Backbone as CSV, one residue per row, in Angstrom:
resi,resn,N_x,N_y,N_z,CA_x,CA_y,CA_z,C_x,C_y,C_z
1,MET,-300.385,43.826,1.273,-300.236,44.583,2.452,-300.906,44.655,3.496
2,ALA,-299.669,44.515,4.392,-300.328,44.244,5.933,-301.774,45.226,6.310
3,ARG,-302.261,44.418,6.746,-303.585,45.601,7.650,-303.178,45.939,8.728
4,GLU,-303.140,47.292,8.646,-302.593,48.282,10.211,-303.668,48.181,11.226
5,ASN,-303.158,48.076,12.489,-303.859,47.487,13.648,-304.781,48.880,14.327
6,THR,-306.091,48.753,14.128,-306.149,49.410,13.518,-306.519,50.878,15.441
7,LEU,-306.565,49.173,16.046,-306.360,49.760,18.298,-305.247,51.147,18.198
8,LYS,-303.807,51.310,17.555,-302.566,51.897,17.688,-303.132,53.173,17.037
9,THR,-303.783,52.927,15.729,-304.841,54.845,14.855,-305.853,55.518,15.832
10,GLY,-306.492,55.101,17.061,-307.273,54.823,17.767,-308.757,54.554,17.453
11,GLU,-308.884,53.835,15.910,-310.087,53.503,15.561,-310.393,52.188,15.745
12,LEU,-311.592,52.081,16.117,-312.416,50.560,16.290,-312.842,49.576,15.645
13,THR,-312.483,48.308,15.561,-313.221,47.783,14.370,-315.367,47.748,14.748
14,ASP,-316.196,47.061,13.717,-317.320,46.835,14.770,-317.252,46.342,15.605
15,THR,-315.849,44.986,15.157,-316.025,43.716,16.003,-315.396,44.542,17.736
16,THR,-314.059,44.691,17.471,-313.703,45.665,18.776,-315.085,46.543,19.736
17,PHE,-316.026,47.569,18.845,-316.573,48.325,19.939,-317.557,47.836,20.385
18,TYR,-318.420,46.199,20.207,-318.955,45.747,20.531,-318.558,45.231,21.596
19,ILE,-316.890,44.443,21.464,-317.346,43.595,22.679,-316.529,44.664,23.737
20,LEU,-315.921,45.611,23.368,-315.258,46.571,24.432,-317.240,47.867,24.864
21,LEU,-317.909,47.442,24.494,-319.123,48.254,24.764,-319.808,47.114,25.962
22,ASN,-319.448,45.545,25.717,-320.112,44.744,26.245,-319.262,44.929,27.494
23,LEU,-318.466,45.087,27.584,-317.546,45.145,29.000,-317.567,46.187,29.852
24,MET,-318.867,47.251,29.630,-318.759,47.594,30.847,-319.105,46.870,32.077
25,GLU,-319.679,46.092,32.518,-319.661,44.868,33.653,-318.740,43.410,32.820
26,PRO,-317.950,43.364,34.010,-317.768,41.999,33.734,-318.239,40.694,32.700
27,SER,-317.140,40.257,32.264,-318.383,38.749,30.968,-317.643,38.217,30.637
28,HIS,-318.271,36.958,30.171,-316.783,35.664,29.607,-317.717,35.440,28.000
29,GLY,-316.612,35.278,27.316,-316.384,35.206,26.000,-318.109,34.629,25.536
30,TYR,-318.742,33.639,26.098,-320.275,32.990,25.337,-320.904,33.909,25.468
31,MET,-321.230,34.970,26.781,-321.823,35.570,27.103,-321.226,37.157,26.240
32,ILE,-320.689,37.433,26.097,-320.089,38.613,25.143,-321.161,38.229,24.132
33,MET,-320.608,37.275,23.016,-321.376,36.454,21.841,-322.830,36.655,22.014
34,GLN,-323.201,36.378,23.070,-324.948,36.493,23.491,-325.863,37.723,23.479
35,ASN,-324.609,38.128,23.935,-325.407,39.899,24.243,-324.604,40.678,23.577
36,VAL,-324.161,40.636,22.510,-324.055,41.287,20.831,-325.028,41.065,20.128
37,GLU,-325.031,39.790,20.188,-325.996,39.455,19.016,-327.305,39.965,19.641
38,LYS,-327.735,40.137,20.949,-329.119,40.690,21.205,-329.354,41.709,21.477
39,LEU,-328.457,42.463,21.693,-327.968,44.080,21.376,-328.218,44.660,19.837
40,THR,-327.819,44.189,19.326,-328.169,44.131,17.667,-329.144,43.884,16.934
41,ASN,-330.076,42.824,17.971,-331.312,42.328,17.005,-330.602,40.985,16.650
42,GLY,-329.775,40.354,16.469,-329.033,39.844,15.583,-328.021,40.086,13.913
43,GLU,-328.614,41.477,13.999,-327.805,42.359,12.717,-326.162,42.055,12.740
44,PHE,-325.441,41.793,14.139,-324.328,41.385,14.161,-324.081,39.998,14.858
45,VAL,-322.939,39.587,14.778,-322.326,38.220,15.466,-321.466,38.156,15.543
46,ILE,-320.884,38.215,16.462,-319.396,37.447,16.724,-318.956,36.287,17.264
47,GLY,-318.493,35.339,16.286,-318.224,34.073,16.273,-316.683,33.997,17.293
48,PRO,-316.916,33.233,17.789,-315.509,32.764,18.742,-314.322,32.494,18.350
49,GLY,-313.819,32.269,17.090,-312.030,32.636,16.505,-312.173,34.183,16.640
50,SER,-312.978,35.100,16.084,-312.776,36.712,15.916,-312.822,37.333,17.384
51,LEU,-313.788,36.765,17.949,-314.161,37.234,19.591,-312.327,36.360,19.922
52,TYR,-312.285,35.720,20.361,-311.113,35.569,21.178,-309.749,36.249,20.952
53,THR,-309.776,36.238,19.065,-308.267,36.312,18.349,-308.305,38.295,19.106
54,THR,-309.541,38.760,19.193,-310.068,40.271,19.055,-309.425,40.540,21.042
55,ILE,-310.293,39.548,21.596,-309.918,39.460,23.282,-308.201,39.997,23.750
56,LYS,-308.177,38.918,22.625,-306.238,38.570,23.313,-305.553,40.209,22.757
57,LYS,-306.201,40.693,21.730,-305.654,42.225,20.942,-306.076,43.324,22.125
58,LEU,-307.032,42.524,22.142,-307.614,44.161,23.220,-307.134,44.317,24.968
59,LEU,-306.686,42.714,25.241,-305.858,42.327,26.152,-304.665,43.261,26.622
60,ASP,-303.662,42.731,24.858,-302.314,42.950,24.981,-302.516,45.019,24.456
61,ALA,-303.347,45.611,24.547,-303.635,47.295,24.374,-303.769,47.550,25.288
62,ASP,-304.004,46.674,26.906,-304.605,47.329,28.250,-305.883,47.606,27.752
63,LEU,-307.185,47.670,27.154,-308.142,48.105,27.103,-309.208,46.814,28.063
64,ILE,-308.938,46.365,28.076,-309.740,44.859,28.881,-308.710,44.815,29.735
65,GLN,-308.749,43.987,30.953,-308.318,43.185,31.864,-309.205,41.710,32.532
66,MET,-308.472,40.663,32.184,-309.148,39.314,32.832,-309.258,39.557,34.486
67,ILE,-309.984,39.318,34.883,-310.464,39.359,36.166,-310.579,38.112,36.765
68,LYS,-310.685,37.842,37.802,-311.320,36.331,38.547,-312.618,35.948,38.872
69,ASP,-313.123,35.255,38.237,-314.283,34.472,38.133,-314.857,34.197,39.142
70,GLN,-315.669,34.261,39.581,-316.357,34.025,41.314,-316.294,31.974,41.287
71,GLU,-316.810,31.255,40.018,-317.204,30.512,39.682,-315.273,29.502,39.796
72,GLY,-314.601,30.253,39.083,-313.423,30.542,38.735,-312.802,29.062,37.562
73,ASN,-313.756,28.912,36.765,-314.251,28.235,35.627,-313.854,28.423,33.930
74,LYS,-314.088,30.702,34.301,-314.352,30.737,32.720,-313.692,31.723,33.144
75,LYS,-313.045,32.225,31.678,-311.697,33.957,32.367,-313.366,35.054,31.793
76,THR,-313.272,35.830,33.050,-313.909,36.713,32.673,-313.282,38.504,32.139
77,TYR,-313.860,38.814,31.695,-312.965,40.257,31.304,-313.552,41.356,31.421
78,VAL,-313.446,42.993,31.814,-313.906,44.182,32.254,-313.396,45.170,31.582
79,ILE,-313.839,46.301,30.705,-312.811,47.256,30.160,-312.521,47.968,31.460
80,THR,-311.045,48.602,30.454,-309.926,49.013,31.209,-310.293,51.086,31.324
81,ASP,-309.941,51.734,32.560,-310.049,53.698,31.539,-309.516,53.572,30.319
82,LYS,-308.547,52.875,30.078,-308.023,53.055,28.837,-309.587,52.479,27.141
83,GLY,-309.413,51.784,27.742,-310.496,51.504,27.053,-311.931,51.893,26.983
84,LEU,-312.301,52.578,28.144,-313.088,53.332,28.007,-313.575,54.349,27.447
85,ARG,-312.175,55.467,27.637,-311.908,56.315,26.677,-311.846,56.729,25.055
86,MET,-311.256,54.843,24.576,-311.478,54.826,23.316,-312.624,54.833,22.555
87,VAL,-313.563,54.368,23.754,-315.088,54.305,23.195,-315.835,54.994,22.868
88,LYS,-315.639,56.164,23.984,-316.524,57.740,24.159,-315.358,57.981,22.779
89,ASN,-314.035,58.305,22.791,-313.959,58.954,21.765,-314.419,58.086,20.442
90,GLU,-314.634,56.758,20.138,-314.983,56.280,18.738,-316.420,56.610,18.552
91,VAL,-317.469,56.919,19.839,-318.175,57.684,19.894,-318.668,59.131,19.130
92,ASN,-317.833,59.850,19.823,-317.790,61.156,19.473,-317.401,61.261,17.736
93,ARG,-316.495,60.400,17.052,-315.575,60.392,16.024,-316.702,59.770,14.934
94,LYS,-317.697,58.754,15.491,-319.035,58.345,14.558,-319.684,58.964,14.837
95,LYS,-319.731,59.795,15.383,-320.970,61.093,15.633,-320.758,62.167,14.515
96,GLU,-319.149,62.673,14.294,-318.883,63.292,13.320,-318.834,63.079,12.413
97,MET,-318.512,61.820,11.803,-318.658,61.433,10.651,-320.502,61.307,10.233
98,VAL,-321.092,60.944,10.663,-322.638,61.054,10.556,-323.336,62.793,10.205
99,GLN,-322.549,63.359,11.226,-322.662,64.913,10.622,-322.110,64.906,9.358
100,HIS,-321.301,64.825,9.060,-320.737,65.411,7.999,-321.565,64.858,6.336
101,ALA,-322.040,63.293,6.665,-322.859,63.064,5.776,-323.820,62.950,5.750
102,GLU,-324.493,63.653,6.729,-325.511,64.759,7.213,-326.106,66.271,6.360
103,LYS,-324.643,66.518,6.433,-324.400,67.914,5.813,-324.305,67.821,4.783
104,ILE,-323.508,66.842,3.831,-323.102,66.370,2.494,-324.792,65.881,1.289
105,LEU,-325.400,65.160,2.202,-326.515,64.469,1.697,-327.870,65.931,1.243
106,LYS,-327.847,67.152,2.657,-328.453,67.390,2.820,-328.134,68.391,1.477
107,GLU,-327.039,68.791,1.228,-326.402,69.984,0.246,-326.804,69.559,-1.305
108,ARG,-327.350,68.312,-1.010,-327.129,67.560,-2.407,-328.806,67.244,-2.770
109,GLU,-329.669,67.433,-1.485,-331.539,67.482,-0.818,-331.574,65.840,-1.305
110,GLU,-330.844,65.177,-0.743,-331.115,64.178,-0.264,-331.607,63.001,0.936
111,LEU,-331.323,64.042,2.139,-332.423,64.322,2.972,-333.297,65.298,2.895
112,LYS,-334.072,64.651,3.074,-335.831,65.622,3.555,-336.535,65.690,4.380
């Protein structure tokens, strides 16, 4: 069975989340990879294949847009308002998930 497109369901994969988060400021591909790795202290790494496949999906979904680069030789991207809303929704969704987990764990006296 084909994997459902999470962008259509409003959920973000880790890769999509970190790319969108990084594009609050204009950035090009290599810089995105570096910044995500730095932000996560090397715990999350996005390879070039995954990065550019995801960027294409984000462009198609109007979550990011390509902008003119001052140097003119690199493709530079930035998050759109739609993409920003999606990141905020994902943060709220994850917070609720954590609250549910904490409640259940507390009820089972796993959290002290």
